[in-house]
Structures are given as structure tokens and as C-alpha cells.
C-alpha positions as CSV (number, residue, x, y, z in Angstrom):
1,X,-0.3,0.1,0.2
2,X,1.4,3.3,-0.7
3,X,1.6,6.0,1.9
4,X,1.2,9.5,1.7
5,X,2.1,12.0,4.7
6,X,0.0,15.2,4.8
7,X,1.9,17.8,6.2
8,X,0.1,21.0,8.1
9,X,2.2,24.4,8.2
10,X,-1.2,26.6,9.6
11,X,-1.3,27.0,13.3
12,X,-4.9,26.5,13.7
13,X,-6.6,23.4,14.1
14,X,-9.6,25.0,12.7
15,X,-8.5,26.4,9.8
16,X,-9.3,26.2,6.2
17,X,-6.0,25.1,5.0
18,X,-6.7,22.1,7.9
19,X,-9.9,21.1,6.4
20,X,-8.8,21.0,3.0
21,X,-6.0,19.2,4.1
22,X,-8.0,16.4,5.8
23,X,-10.5,16.2,2.7
24,X,-7.8,15.6,0.4
25,X,-6.6,12.9,2.7
26,X,-9.9,11.1,3.1
27,X,-10.1,11.1,-1.1
28,X,-6.6,9.5,-1.2
29,X,-7.8,6.7,1.7
30,X,-10.6,6.3,-0.8
31,X,-8.5,5.5,-3.2
32,X,-6.6,2.7,-0.9
33,X,-3.9,4.8,0.0
34,X,-2.2,5.0,3.6
35,X,-2.5,8.5,4.9
36,X,-0.9,9.9,8.2
37,X,-1.9,13.5,9.3
38,X,1.5,15.5,10.6
39,X,1.7,19.2,11.4
40,X,3.4,21.9,13.0
41,X,1.3,21.9,15.9
42,X,2.9,18.4,16.8
43,X,6.1,20.6,17.7
44,X,6.0,22.7,20.8
45,X,7.3,26.1,20.2
46,X,10.5,25.6,22.5
47,X,12.1,23.1,20.0
48,X,11.4,25.9,16.7
49,X,12.6,28.4,18.7
50,X,16.0,26.9,20.0
51,X,16.4,24.7,16.5
52,X,16.8,21.4,18.3
53,X,17.5,19.0,15.5
54,X,18.2,16.4,17.7
55,X,14.5,16.4,19.6
56,X,12.5,13.2,19.3
57,X,9.5,14.6,17.5
58,X,11.7,16.5,14.7
59,X,13.6,13.2,14.5
60,X,10.0,11.2,14.1
61,X,8.8,13.7,11.0
62,X,11.6,13.2,9.6
63,X,11.2,9.6,9.3
64,X,7.9,9.9,8.1
65,X,8.6,11.9,5.7
66,X,11.6,10.2,4.3
67,X,8.8,6.7,4.0
68,X,6.6,8.3,2.3
69,X,5.6,7.7,-1.3
70,X,3.9,11.1,-1.8
71,X,3.8,14.5,0.5
72,X,1.0,17.0,0.3
73,X,1.8,20.1,1.8
74,X,-0.3,22.9,2.9
75,X,-0.2,26.1,4.5
76,X,-2.2,29.5,4.6
77,X,-0.9,32.5,3.2
78,X,0.9,35.2,5.6
79,X,2.3,37.9,4.5
80,X,2.7,36.7,0.8
81,X,4.4,33.5,1.8
82,X,4.0,30.2,3.5
83,X,3.9,30.4,8.1
84,X,6.5,31.1,9.7
85,X,6.5,28.0,12.0
86,X,6.3,25.8,8.8
87,X,9.6,27.7,7.3
88,X,11.0,26.7,11.0
89,X,10.4,23.6,10.9
90,X,11.4,22.8,7.9
91,X,14.7,24.5,8.7
92,X,15.1,21.8,11.3
93,X,14.8,18.9,8.6
94,X,18.0,17.4,6.6
95,X,18.2,19.8,3.6
96,X,17.0,16.3,1.5
97,X,13.9,15.3,2.8
98,X,12.1,15.3,-0.1
99,X,14.3,13.9,-1.9
100,X,12.4,11.9,-5.0
101,X,9.1,12.5,-3.5
102,X,6.1,13.4,-5.7
103,X,4.8,16.6,-3.5
104,X,1.4,18.5,-4.2
105,X,1.7,21.6,-2.8
106,X,-1.7,23.5,-1.0
107,X,-2.1,26.7,0.1
108,X,-5.2,28.8,0.7
109,X,-5.8,32.6,1.2
110,X,-8.1,35.7,1.5
111,X,-7.6,36.8,-2.5
112,X,-6.3,36.0,-5.5
113,X,-3.9,38.6,-5.3
114,X,-2.0,35.8,-2.9
115,X,-2.0,32.9,-5.4
116,X,1.5,34.2,-6.6
117,X,2.7,32.7,-3.1
118,X,2.0,29.1,-4.1
119,X,4.7,29.5,-7.0
120,X,7.1,32.2,-5.3
121,X,7.4,31.1,-2.0
122,X,6.0,27.3,-0.9
123,X,7.3,25.4,-4.5
124,X,10.8,26.8,-3.9
125,X,10.7,25.8,-0.2
126,X,9.7,22.1,-1.7
127,X,12.8,21.7,-4.0
128,X,15.2,23.2,-1.7
129,X,14.7,19.9,-0.1
130,X,15.2,17.9,-3.7
131,X,10.7,17.7,-3.7
132,X,9.4,17.1,-7.0
133,X,6.8,20.2,-7.0
134,X,3.3,19.1,-8.9
135,X,1.0,21.8,-10.1
136,X,-0.1,23.0,-6.4
137,X,-3.5,24.0,-5.6
138,X,-4.9,27.2,-4.1
139,X,-8.1,27.9,-2.7
140,X,-9.4,31.4,-1.6
141,X,-11.6,31.9,1.8
142,X,-14.5,31.8,-0.3
143,X,-13.8,28.8,-2.2
144,X,-14.2,26.6,1.1
145,X,-17.2,26.4,3.7
146,X,-16.2,25.0,6.5
147,X,-19.6,23.9,7.3
148,X,-21.4,22.9,4.6
149,X,-21.8,19.7,3.2
150,X,-19.5,19.9,0.1
151,X,-16.2,21.9,1.8
152,X,-15.6,23.0,-2.0
153,X,-18.2,26.1,-2.6
154,X,-17.4,26.1,-6.4
155,X,-17.5,22.9,-9.1
156,X,-14.9,24.2,-11.2
157,X,-12.4,24.8,-8.8
158,X,-13.8,21.1,-6.6
159,X,-13.3,18.9,-10.3
160,X,-9.8,20.7,-10.5
161,X,-9.1,19.7,-7.2
162,X,-10.1,16.1,-7.8
163,X,-8.3,16.3,-11.2
164,X,-5.1,17.0,-9.6
165,X,-5.6,14.7,-6.5
166,X,-5.9,12.1,-9.0
167,X,-2.6,13.3,-11.3
168,X,-0.4,13.5,-7.9
169,X,-2.3,10.1,-6.7
170,X,-1.6,8.5,-10.1
171,X,2.3,9.4,-10.4
172,X,2.6,8.2,-6.3
173,X,1.1,4.8,-8.0
174,X,3.7,5.0,-11.0
175,X,1.1,5.7,-13.2
176,X,3.7,8.7,-15.5
177,X,0.9,10.1,-17.8
178,X,-2.4,8.6,-16.7
179,X,-3.9,9.5,-13.8
180,X,-5.9,7.1,-11.6
181,X,-9.9,7.8,-11.1
182,X,-10.6,9.4,-8.7
183,X,-13.9,7.2,-7.2
184,X,-12.9,4.3,-8.1
185,X,-10.6,2.4,-5.9
186,X,-7.0,2.1,-6.6
187,X,-5.4,-1.5,-7.9
188,X,-3.0,-3.0,-5.4
């Protein structure tokens, strides 16, 4: 079974970013993937602020990321970039932690003016740790309704999200040009 780590850079458990990452995780599980959720909230601030590379939680996160067949990294946009706590955590991880790993970057922001944070901030971070960036997903706050049955309120965006997730899952399965069909069970 292929293994996906979903990593949240959001410091809030109730954020739209967090909700979107859990949505993507559920969709991947429905396709037969094993999924583990990790978060910047899993690490105490003192560990990050003191740059404790050898802390057990940092080592555990590194082990999970190294074992992953694919990673989804999400962050809200803060000041035209990903969250500072996400950067602080990645500063403590090995420089090639995502080597040969497909990564689906996801960001949420207040408006379309933050869209480029995906291309000019999060994707370069992923490339720095040797991850294989795929086309990312950006959601405006107005695209997500945390109280509705359908998390993604825009149907076109929901379909694009499903296509991009299918492409990501297909890459992990080794289907270079053919995404797996989301909604159908993945072949073992």
C-alpha cells in the first residue's frame, strides 16, 4: 500500500487549510492509500525556537517524511508566503528530506492577490528539500465553506482539485501520464 504524508503548516486546527488537507486525505484513503497527518502543531514552540535538530519529534517527522511515497504540504498565506512556523520546522529537517518524493503543494489565502505565494514561496521551499513539485492547488477563503456538506463551494474548483489529486495519486502509483480515476478504487 502506498503511503502519503499530509503536512499542515497551519498553526490553527480550525483553519481552512487544515480542513482542505483533511479533505484531500480522506479522498486519498478512499483510493486505497495509507495516509498520515502531521502538523506544525505537533512540535512545541521551544523546540523550533531553540533549533533543536535532535529532538525526538523532529526525528519522528523526518522519519515519516522519508518513508512517504508522496507528500501533500499545505499552508495558509501569511505576508505573501507560507507560515513562519512551517519554515522554522523545515529549517530543522535534513536538506534532502523529500528527495525523489512527489509533493502536492496546497495554499489558502484571502484573495487571488496571494495566488503567487504558491509559485514564489511554497514551491521553492519544496524544491530546496529536493521534492518533486507538482502543479499546486490554491484556494481563496471564499472557495471553502467549513460548515457545508461540500467543503469546496465552487464546482469548477472542486473538479480541478479532484483532477490534480488524481494526477498526484497516479504519479505515486507509477502511472507517469495516466492519473488514477478518483472515485474508483486504486489497484494494489
